[in-house]
C-alpha positions as CSV (number, residue, x, y, z in Angstrom):
1,X,64.9,205.4,178.6
2,X,64.9,203.0,175.7
3,X,68.4,202.1,174.4
4,X,68.3,201.4,170.7
5,X,71.2,198.9,171.0
6,X,69.4,196.9,173.6
7,X,66.3,196.9,171.4
8,X,68.4,195.6,168.5
9,X,69.9,192.9,170.8
10,X,66.3,192.0,172.0
11,X,65.8,190.6,168.5
12,X,67.4,187.4,169.9
13,X,64.5,186.9,172.2
14,X,61.7,188.5,170.2
15,X,59.6,185.4,170.3
16,X,59.6,185.2,174.1
17,X,59.1,189.0,174.4
18,X,56.2,188.7,171.9
19,X,54.7,185.9,174.0
20,X,55.1,187.9,177.2
21,X,53.4,190.9,175.6
22,X,50.7,188.8,174.1
23,X,49.9,187.1,177.4
24,X,49.8,190.6,179.0
25,X,47.3,191.8,176.4
26,X,45.2,188.6,176.8
27,X,45.2,189.4,180.6
28,X,44.1,192.9,179.8
29,X,41.1,191.6,177.7
30,X,40.2,189.3,180.6
31,X,40.4,192.3,182.9
32,X,37.7,194.0,180.8
33,X,35.6,190.8,180.8
34,X,36.1,190.6,184.6
35,X,34.9,194.2,185.1
36,X,31.9,193.6,182.9
37,X,30.9,190.5,184.9
38,X,31.4,192.2,188.3
39,X,29.3,195.1,187.1
40,X,26.6,192.8,185.9
41,X,26.5,190.8,189.2
42,X,26.5,193.9,191.4
43,X,23.8,195.5,189.4
44,X,21.5,192.4,189.5
45,X,22.1,191.9,193.3
46,X,21.9,195.5,194.5
47,X,19.8,197.2,191.9
48,X,17.5,194.4,190.7
49,X,17.6,192.6,194.1
50,X,18.1,189.1,192.6
51,X,18.9,186.1,194.8
52,X,22.2,184.2,194.8
53,X,20.7,181.6,192.6
54,X,19.9,184.2,189.9
55,X,23.6,185.2,189.6
56,X,25.2,181.8,190.4
57,X,26.1,181.2,186.7
58,X,27.7,184.6,186.4
59,X,29.7,184.1,189.6
60,X,31.0,180.7,188.3
61,X,32.0,182.4,185.0
62,X,33.7,185.2,187.0
63,X,35.6,182.7,189.0
64,X,36.8,181.0,185.8
65,X,37.9,184.3,184.3
66,X,39.8,185.2,187.5
67,X,41.5,181.8,187.6
68,X,42.4,182.0,183.9
69,X,43.7,185.5,184.2
70,X,46.0,184.4,187.1
71,X,47.3,181.6,184.9
72,X,48.1,184.0,182.1
73,X,49.9,186.3,184.6
74,X,52.0,183.4,185.8
75,X,52.8,182.3,182.3
76,X,53.8,185.9,181.4
77,X,56.2,186.0,184.4
78,X,57.8,182.8,183.3
79,X,58.2,183.9,179.7
80,X,59.6,187.3,180.8
81,X,62.2,185.8,183.1
82,X,63.2,183.2,180.5
83,X,63.6,186.0,177.9
84,X,65.8,187.9,180.4
85,X,67.9,184.9,181.3
86,X,68.4,184.1,177.6
87,X,69.4,187.7,176.9
88,X,71.8,187.8,179.8
89,X,73.5,184.6,178.6
90,X,73.7,185.9,175.1
91,X,75.3,189.2,176.2
92,X,77.7,187.5,178.6
93,X,78.8,185.2,175.8
94,X,79.3,188.2,173.4
95,X,81.3,190.0,176.1
96,X,83.5,187.0,176.9
97,X,84.2,186.2,173.2
98,X,85.0,189.9,172.5
99,X,87.3,190.1,175.5
100,X,89.1,186.9,174.5
101,X,89.4,188.2,170.9
102,X,90.8,191.6,172.1
103,X,93.6,189.6,173.9
104,X,95.8,190.5,176.8
105,X,97.4,193.5,175.2
106,X,94.0,195.4,175.4
107,X,93.0,193.9,178.7
108,X,96.2,195.3,180.2
109,X,94.7,198.7,179.8
110,X,91.5,197.7,181.7
111,X,90.9,197.2,185.4
112,X,90.0,193.5,186.1
113,X,87.4,194.4,188.8
114,X,85.6,196.8,186.5
115,X,85.4,194.2,183.7
116,X,84.1,191.6,186.2
117,X,81.5,194.1,187.3
118,X,80.4,194.5,183.6
119,X,80.3,190.8,183.1
120,X,78.3,190.2,186.3
121,X,76.6,193.2,187.8
122,X,76.3,195.0,184.5
123,X,74.6,192.1,182.7
124,X,72.6,191.3,185.8
125,X,71.2,194.9,185.7
126,X,69.5,194.0,182.4
127,X,67.4,191.3,184.0
128,X,64.6,193.6,185.2
129,X,65.1,195.7,182.0
130,X,64.1,192.8,179.7
131,X,61.9,190.9,182.2
132,X,59.8,193.8,183.3
133,X,60.6,197.2,181.7
134,X,60.4,196.4,178.0
135,X,57.3,194.2,178.2
136,X,55.6,196.8,180.5
137,X,56.6,199.5,178.0
138,X,54.7,197.7,175.2
139,X,51.7,197.0,177.5
140,X,51.6,200.6,178.6
141,X,51.3,201.7,175.0
142,X,48.6,199.1,173.9
143,X,46.5,198.2,176.9
144,X,45.1,201.7,177.6
145,X,44.1,202.0,173.9
146,X,42.3,198.6,174.2
147,X,40.3,199.9,177.3
148,X,39.5,203.2,175.5
149,X,37.8,201.2,172.8
150,X,35.3,200.0,175.5
151,X,35.0,203.3,177.3
152,X,34.2,205.7,174.5
153,X,31.0,204.0,173.3
154,X,29.6,204.1,176.9
155,X,30.8,207.5,178.1
156,X,32.4,210.1,175.7
157,X,33.3,212.5,178.5
158,X,35.1,209.7,180.5
159,X,37.0,208.7,177.3
160,X,38.1,212.3,176.7
161,X,39.4,212.6,180.3
162,X,41.4,209.5,180.0
163,X,42.7,210.5,176.5
164,X,43.8,213.9,177.8
165,X,45.4,212.7,181.1
166,X,47.1,209.6,179.9
167,X,49.9,211.3,177.8
168,X,50.9,213.3,180.9
169,X,52.3,210.2,182.5
170,X,54.8,209.1,179.7
171,X,55.7,212.8,179.1
172,X,56.7,213.2,182.7
173,X,58.7,210.0,182.6
174,X,60.6,211.2,179.5
175,X,61.4,214.5,181.3
176,X,62.5,212.7,184.4
177,X,64.5,210.2,182.4
178,X,66.6,212.9,180.8
179,X,67.2,214.4,184.2
180,X,68.1,211.1,185.8
181,X,70.2,209.6,183.0
182,X,73.5,211.2,184.2
183,X,73.2,210.1,187.9
184,X,72.4,206.5,186.7
185,X,75.5,206.4,184.5
186,X,77.6,207.9,187.3
187,X,76.2,205.2,189.7
188,X,77.3,202.4,187.3
189,X,80.8,204.0,186.9
190,X,81.3,204.3,190.6
191,X,80.1,200.7,191.1
192,X,82.8,199.5,188.6
193,X,85.5,201.5,190.3
194,X,84.4,200.1,193.7
195,X,84.6,196.5,192.3
196,X,88.1,197.2,191.0
197,X,89.3,198.7,194.2
198,X,87.9,195.8,196.3
199,X,89.7,193.3,194.0
200,X,92.9,195.3,194.2
201,X,92.8,195.3,198.0
202,X,92.1,191.6,198.2
203,X,94.9,190.7,195.7
204,X,97.3,193.1,197.4
205,X,96.4,192.3,201.0
206,X,99.8,190.8,201.9
207,X,101.5,194.0,200.6
208,X,99.1,196.2,202.6
209,X,99.7,194.2,205.7
210,X,103.5,194.3,205.2
211,X,103.5,198.2,204.9
212,X,100.8,198.6,207.6
213,X,98.4,200.3,205.2
214,X,95.4,197.9,205.5
215,X,93.5,200.1,207.9
216,X,94.0,203.1,205.5
217,X,92.2,201.0,202.9
218,X,89.2,200.5,205.2
219,X,88.8,204.3,205.1
220,X,89.2,204.4,201.3
221,X,86.6,201.6,200.9
222,X,84.2,203.5,203.3
223,X,84.6,206.7,201.3
224,X,84.1,204.9,197.9
225,X,81.0,203.1,199.3
226,X,79.7,206.5,200.5
227,X,80.0,207.9,197.0
228,X,78.1,204.9,195.7
229,X,75.4,205.2,198.4
230,X,74.9,208.9,197.6
231,X,74.7,208.3,193.9
232,X,72.3,205.4,194.4
233,X,70.0,207.5,196.6
234,X,70.0,210.3,194.0
235,X,68.8,207.8,191.4
236,X,66.2,206.3,193.8
237,X,65.0,209.8,194.7
238,X,64.2,210.4,191.0
239,X,62.5,207.0,190.7
240,X,60.4,207.7,193.8
241,X,59.5,211.2,192.6
242,X,58.3,209.7,189.3
243,X,56.2,207.1,191.2
244,X,54.7,209.9,193.3
245,X,53.7,212.1,190.4
246,X,52.2,209.0,188.6
247,X,50.1,208.1,191.6
248,X,49.0,211.7,192.1
249,X,47.9,212.2,188.4
250,X,46.2,208.8,188.4
251,X,44.3,209.5,191.7
252,X,43.1,212.9,190.4
253,X,42.0,211.4,187.1
254,X,40.1,208.6,188.8
255,X,38.4,211.2,191.0
256,X,37.4,213.3,188.0
257,X,35.9,210.2,186.3
258,X,34.1,209.2,189.5
259,X,32.6,212.7,189.7
260,X,31.5,212.6,186.0
261,X,29.9,209.1,186.5
262,X,28.2,210.1,189.7
263,X,26.6,213.1,188.1
264,X,25.5,210.9,185.2
265,X,23.9,208.5,187.6
266,X,22.2,211.3,189.6
267,X,20.7,212.8,186.4
268,X,19.7,209.5,185.0
269,X,21.9,209.7,181.9
270,X,23.6,206.3,182.6
271,X,22.5,203.0,184.0
272,X,24.3,201.8,187.1
273,X,25.9,198.6,185.5
274,X,27.5,200.8,182.8
275,X,28.8,203.4,185.2
276,X,30.2,200.8,187.6
277,X,31.8,199.0,184.6
278,X,33.6,202.1,183.5
279,X,34.6,202.9,187.1
280,X,36.2,199.5,187.4
281,X,38.0,200.0,184.1
282,X,39.5,203.4,184.9
283,X,42.1,202.1,187.4
284,X,43.0,199.3,185.0
285,X,43.5,202.0,182.3
286,X,46.2,203.7,184.4
287,X,47.6,200.5,185.8
288,X,50.0,199.7,182.9
289,X,51.4,203.3,183.1
290,X,51.7,203.1,186.9
291,X,53.5,199.8,186.6
292,X,55.8,201.3,184.0
293,X,56.6,204.0,186.6
294,X,57.5,201.3,189.2
295,X,60.0,199.9,186.6
296,X,61.5,203.3,186.0
297,X,64.6,202.5,188.1
298,X,65.1,199.2,186.1
299,X,65.0,201.2,182.9
300,X,67.6,203.7,184.2
301,X,69.9,200.9,185.5
302,X,69.6,198.9,182.3
303,X,70.3,201.9,180.1
304,X,73.4,202.8,182.2
305,X,74.7,199.2,182.2
306,X,74.1,199.0,178.4
307,X,76.4,202.0,177.9
308,X,79.4,200.2,179.5
309,X,78.6,196.9,177.9
310,X,78.4,198.3,174.4
311,X,81.5,200.4,175.1
312,X,83.4,197.1,175.5
313,X,81.7,195.4,172.5
314,X,82.4,198.4,170.3
315,X,86.2,198.2,171.0
316,X,87.7,197.3,167.6
317,X,89.1,193.8,167.4
318,X,92.6,193.2,166.2
319,X,92.9,191.7,162.7
320,X,92.4,188.0,162.9
321,X,94.3,187.2,159.7
322,X,93.5,185.7,156.3
323,X,93.2,182.3,154.9
324,X,96.9,181.4,154.5
325,X,97.8,178.0,156.0
326,X,100.3,178.2,158.9
327,X,103.3,175.9,158.7
328,X,102.7,172.5,160.3
329,X,105.0,170.0,161.8
330,X,108.3,171.7,161.0
331,X,110.0,174.6,163.0
332,X,109.2,177.9,161.4
333,X,111.6,180.5,160.1
334,X,110.7,184.0,161.4
335,X,111.7,187.4,160.0
336,X,111.1,190.9,161.5
337,X,111.7,193.5,158.8
338,X,111.8,197.2,159.8
339,X,109.2,196.8,162.5
340,X,107.9,199.9,164.3
341,X,105.5,199.9,167.2
342,X,104.4,202.6,169.7
343,X,101.9,202.5,172.6
344,X,99.4,205.2,173.6
345,X,98.6,206.1,170.1
346,X,102.2,206.7,169.1
347,X,103.2,208.7,172.1
348,X,105.4,205.9,173.6
349,X,107.6,204.3,171.0
350,X,108.6,200.7,171.8
351,X,110.3,199.4,168.6
352,X,112.1,201.5,166.0
353,X,112.8,199.7,162.8
354,X,113.7,196.3,164.3
355,X,114.9,193.7,161.8
356,X,116.2,190.2,162.6
357,X,115.7,186.6,161.5
358,X,115.2,183.3,163.4
359,X,116.1,180.4,161.2
360,X,114.1,177.1,161.4
361,X,115.2,175.1,164.5
362,X,117.4,177.9,165.7
363,X,117.6,178.9,169.4
364,X,117.9,182.7,169.7
365,X,118.1,184.8,172.9
366,X,116.7,188.3,173.0
367,X,118.3,190.4,175.7
368,X,118.2,194.0,176.9
369,X,117.4,196.2,179.8
370,X,113.9,197.0,181.1
371,X,111.9,198.9,178.4
372,X,114.1,197.8,175.6
373,X,111.1,196.4,173.7
374,X,111.5,192.6,174.3
375,X,107.9,192.0,175.5
376,X,106.7,194.0,172.5
377,X,108.5,191.6,170.2
378,X,106.8,188.7,171.9
379,X,103.3,190.3,171.7
380,X,103.8,191.1,168.0
381,X,104.9,187.5,167.4
382,X,101.9,186.2,169.2
383,X,99.7,188.6,167.3
384,X,98.4,190.3,170.4
385,X,99.7,193.5,168.7
386,X,100.1,194.5,165.1
387,X,103.1,196.5,163.8
388,X,102.6,200.2,163.0
389,X,105.1,199.8,160.2
390,X,107.2,197.0,158.8
391,X,106.4,193.3,158.6
392,X,106.6,190.0,160.5
393,X,106.8,186.9,158.2
394,X,106.6,183.2,159.0
395,X,108.4,181.1,156.4
396,X,108.0,184.0,154.0
397,X,104.2,184.4,154.7
398,X,103.1,187.7,156.3
399,X,102.0,186.9,159.8
400,X,98.9,189.1,159.4
401,X,97.7,186.7,156.6
402,X,97.7,183.7,159.0
403,X,94.6,183.0,161.1
404,X,95.5,184.2,164.6
405,X,94.0,181.2,166.4
406,X,95.6,178.6,164.2
407,X,99.0,180.3,164.4
408,X,98.8,180.4,168.3
409,X,98.1,176.7,168.3
410,X,101.6,176.2,167.0
411,X,103.3,178.4,169.7
412,X,104.2,177.5,173.2
413,X,104.7,180.4,175.6
414,X,106.3,180.4,179.0
415,X,105.7,183.9,180.6
416,X,107.6,185.4,183.4
417,X,104.6,185.2,185.7
418,X,102.6,182.2,184.5
419,X,99.0,181.9,185.6
420,X,97.8,178.6,187.2
421,X,94.0,178.0,187.5
422,X,92.3,176.7,190.6
423,X,92.5,173.1,189.6
424,X,94.9,170.2,190.0
425,X,98.5,170.0,188.9
426,X,97.5,167.6,186.2
427,X,94.7,169.8,184.9
428,X,97.0,172.8,184.7
429,X,99.7,171.0,182.7
430,X,97.1,169.3,180.5
431,X,95.7,172.7,179.6
432,X,98.4,172.9,176.8
433,X,97.2,169.8,174.9
434,X,93.6,168.6,174.8
435,X,93.3,164.9,175.4
436,X,96.8,164.5,176.8
437,X,97.3,161.2,178.7
438,X,99.0,160.7,182.1
439,X,102.2,159.4,180.5
440,X,102.5,162.5,178.2
441,X,101.9,164.8,181.2
442,X,104.5,163.1,183.4
443,X,107.0,163.0,180.5
444,X,106.6,166.8,180.0
445,X,106.9,167.4,183.8
446,X,110.1,165.3,183.9
447,X,111.5,167.3,181.0
448,X,110.8,170.5,183.0
449,X,112.3,169.0,186.1
450,X,108.9,169.2,187.9
451,X,108.2,165.5,188.3
452,X,110.1,165.3,191.5
453,X,108.4,168.0,193.5
454,X,105.0,167.0,192.0
455,X,105.2,163.5,193.3
456,X,106.2,164.8,196.7
457,X,103.0,166.8,197.0
458,X,100.2,165.2,199.1
459,X,98.1,164.3,196.2
460,X,100.8,164.1,193.5
461,X,99.5,165.2,190.2
462,X,96.0,165.4,191.6
463,X,97.0,168.1,194.2
464,X,94.9,171.3,194.0
465,X,97.2,174.3,193.4
466,X,94.8,177.0,194.5
467,X,93.8,180.1,192.6
468,X,96.8,181.5,190.7
469,X,98.9,178.6,192.1
470,X,99.0,180.2,195.5
471,X,99.9,176.9,197.2
472,X,103.1,176.5,195.1
473,X,106.4,178.5,195.2
474,X,107.3,180.8,192.4
475,X,109.9,178.3,191.0
476,X,107.3,175.5,191.1
477,X,104.8,177.5,189.2
478,X,107.5,178.3,186.6
479,X,108.3,174.7,186.1
480,X,104.6,173.8,185.7
481,X,104.5,176.5,183.0
482,X,107.6,174.9,181.4
483,X,105.9,171.5,181.5
484,X,102.9,173.0,179.7
485,X,105.2,174.3,176.9
486,X,107.0,170.9,176.6
487,X,103.6,169.0,176.5
488,X,102.4,171.3,173.7
489,X,105.2,170.1,171.4
490,X,104.8,173.3,169.4
491,X,107.2,174.1,166.5
492,X,107.8,177.5,168.1
493,X,108.6,177.9,171.8
494,X,108.9,181.4,173.4
495,X,110.4,181.8,176.9
496,X,109.5,185.3,178.1
497,X,111.7,185.4,181.2
498,X,110.6,181.8,181.5
499,X,113.4,180.8,184.0
500,X,113.2,184.0,186.0
501,X,111.9,182.4,189.2
502,X,114.2,179.4,189.1
503,X,117.3,179.0,191.3
504,X,120.6,178.7,189.5
505,X,120.7,174.8,189.7
506,X,117.2,174.4,188.2
507,X,117.8,177.1,185.7
508,X,120.8,175.2,184.5
509,X,118.7,172.0,184.3
510,X,116.0,173.7,182.3
511,X,118.6,175.2,180.0
512,X,119.9,171.7,179.3
513,X,116.3,170.5,178.6
514,X,115.8,173.4,176.2
515,X,119.0,172.6,174.4
516,X,117.7,169.0,173.9
517,X,114.3,170.1,172.8
518,X,113.9,168.7,169.3
519,X,112.1,170.0,166.2
520,X,111.3,173.6,167.2
521,X,112.4,177.2,166.9
522,X,113.1,178.8,170.3
523,X,113.1,182.5,171.2
524,X,114.4,183.1,174.7
525,X,113.7,186.5,176.2
526,X,115.9,187.1,179.2
527,X,117.2,189.6,181.7
528,X,119.4,186.9,183.2
529,X,122.1,185.8,180.8
530,X,122.5,182.3,182.2
531,X,120.1,180.8,179.6
532,X,121.0,183.3,176.9
533,X,124.7,182.2,176.7
534,X,123.5,178.7,175.5
535,X,121.6,180.1,172.6
536,X,122.8,179.8,169.0
537,X,122.6,183.6,168.6
538,X,122.0,186.5,170.9
539,X,120.1,189.7,169.8
540,X,120.6,192.8,171.9
541,X,117.8,195.4,172.1
542,X,118.3,198.9,173.5
543,X,115.5,201.5,173.6
544,X,113.6,199.7,170.8
545,X,116.6,199.4,168.5
546,X,118.5,196.2,167.6
547,X,122.0,197.3,168.4
548,X,124.0,194.0,168.4
549,X,123.6,190.4,167.2
550,X,126.0,187.4,167.4
551,X,127.1,184.5,169.6
552,X,128.1,185.0,173.2
553,X,131.9,184.9,172.5
554,X,131.5,187.2,169.5
555,X,129.6,189.8,171.5
556,X,132.1,189.7,174.3
557,X,134.8,190.7,171.9
558,X,132.8,193.8,171.0
559,X,132.8,196.9,173.3
560,X,129.0,197.4,173.3
561,X,125.8,197.1,175.3
562,X,126.1,193.3,175.7
563,X,129.4,193.6,177.5
564,X,127.8,196.1,179.9
565,X,124.8,193.7,180.4
566,X,127.3,190.9,181.2
567,X,129.2,193.0,183.6
568,X,126.0,194.1,185.4
569,X,124.8,190.5,185.6
570,X,128.1,189.3,187.0
571,X,128.2,192.2,189.5
572,X,124.7,191.3,190.6
573,X,125.6,187.6,190.9
């Protein structure tokens, strides 16, 4: 029930946790004082028959203790929730930084909805773990010992009863924890899958409607929700069983103590104030253990969530590079030398000994059919992947020696399916260059042939584009992505099917803009050959092997894969 990794992470909030536990212990001491005052007042009134005036001072002191104890309890709650909030913020920051460092190549193997569940629901499940379960675990270990120190001098038999019965409660919780661990982990896994499925359904709602399958998904969601409900109830049954046994053991123990104290009073072996004092303390002795039982479910959920959180955090990061200084200002020369790469641990080869060179300022097209390895080349160049064998060098410096972040700052990428954030047109273009002014943004948009349609929008450059650019057409989103690339003014520009969603007229316009783009090396990855023919050279990939290289006229004179690609393209056109 105690995750060692969560305990290690709790070092970040050890001061707040110590304060929470310290306030709880202070409240425990005040509980003992309060019990002593109540026993004294009741003894004087009902045994010694004193008037109210005789106990007025003790009553005022009792009221002060009760008020002060309430204040300590409130401060303890505040400290506990601040500790939990700080811990959640810390873990969410760790997760986000780790996911960003892993990059899109790794995230492509994960389900977005499940990762969102880890970032939100998973981290949120740790709130009661840190705010209640951990502090209560410490108090359950210390407070009973503190009370025993006051019980043993007064009644040895009562102290022995408490000493014998108290270990039964944590022992039972440990046994139940082992039994309930698997259902709790399964509950968290099903929750992640349910989140993923919900997100998939929402994102693919148009497709489901088109094929008339939206009602089928209602049944799927009902079934997945049913699995989650059953698993949750299984975990709650264990938690309720734990609470039942704790209450049963506590009640029986208190009854035994009451019997012992009653006999001591009958036979005159103990004074009433002492017996009443112990009887008031006995429920307080078991209270921390009972409260720990009520937080049993929080402990289970927190431990299950920690497993998935640390599974993400334990994923090895790609190499971030050394201390070599990336080239600045001038277009880089790029060289692939015998590069091999395979996915799925080597079971799915993507590149087999690929070698080519991009000279500084050269515009090179990389063409080939689906699965030829073009996107792998781009991911290697962006350092989202590392070669299994071979090397990639930038101006003679191995790419893995360059700091990944600084290298990417010198690269502008236009992907086939660019992502636009739920902001304005201006904000989405300005994403490429921090501090870009309106004139620079409009100049980049004009170069990408986007200025015309932007000014026609209701709000111009301040028009919201919606999540993912849903309010724009595919071609408009593509031109905004091109505007980003032009605004970045990077020495290396990569178009990964960057004109795929443009009509022939705009594709021709963008090709002209690329041809005039000064001071940069350009890699054009294309299925369509309309932009490739304008490149200085064309590289042809086939099943992960570079099979041809040359200009468009040179390749046409050869009877090879490029001719077949051109024929297929012309046939499709």
